[in-house]
N, C-alpha and C positions, 0 to 999 in steps of 0.2 A: 817378241811376245805379242800374241794375238788379242783380239777383242773377244770378250765373253758376251754371249747373247743367250736369250731364252728362245728355244725353238718350240713353238706351241702348236698343239692340235686341238681344235674345238669341234665337238659334235653339234652341228647346228640344229639337228632334229630334237635335241634336248632343251632348246630355248623356246619357251612358250611365248608367242607373240603378245598375247593378252596380258601376261603377268610381268614379262621381263624387258620388253622393248618400250622405250619412251621416245617421243618425237619432239625435236626442237626445230628452231628456225633453219638450221643448216643441215639437218639430216636426222637419221634414226640411230638410236644409241642403245647399248647394253652395258650396264655396270657389272663388272665381274672382278673377282679377287684371285690373285695368284699367290698361293701359299707354299712354302717349302715343306716337303715331305719329311717325316721322321726317318723313314727307311726308303731306299730305292724301290721303284716299281719293278714289276717283272721284266719290263723292257728297258730298264735304266732310267725311268722318269724320275726327275728330281723335285718336281713341283706339281701341285694339283690346281686346277682352275675351276672355280665354282661361282654360282650366283646365289646371293642370299639377300632377300628383301625383308623388311620388318614383318613380323608375324607369319613368315613363310619358312618352310624347310629349306635347308641348303641343297642346291641342285648341282651335282658335279657335271661339268660340261666338257672337260678335257684334261690333258696333261701337258707338261712342258719338261724339257731337258736342257740343261746348260751345255752350250757348245762353245768351243773356242775357234775363231776363224782368223785367217791370215790377213784379212782386210783388203785383199787384192781383188779376187773374183767371187767372193762369197762361198768358197769351198773350204772345208775343214782340212787342215794340214795333217799329215801322218803323225807329226810330233805332238800336235794338240790332241789327236785321238788317242795316242798312247798314254797321255796323262789322265784321261777320263777314268773314273772309278768303276766302269763296267765294261 
């Protein structure tokens, strides 16, 4: 049995530096939320990624898909791909 991971894609152009990035002692950060979708996306996405700060609208910045990996070289096995719902 392989490991399940979320494979995420984030559109960096949707992240407003002034509103969404904060700076700490060790680097620059963005707080974001990954939420499970009610229905699969058109490309099989299982999760949505968004930023929401107090008093601001939710900004969708990307999507994620659950993948199962064999744990060896980071590639998905044919068996794992066959189990995916898309």
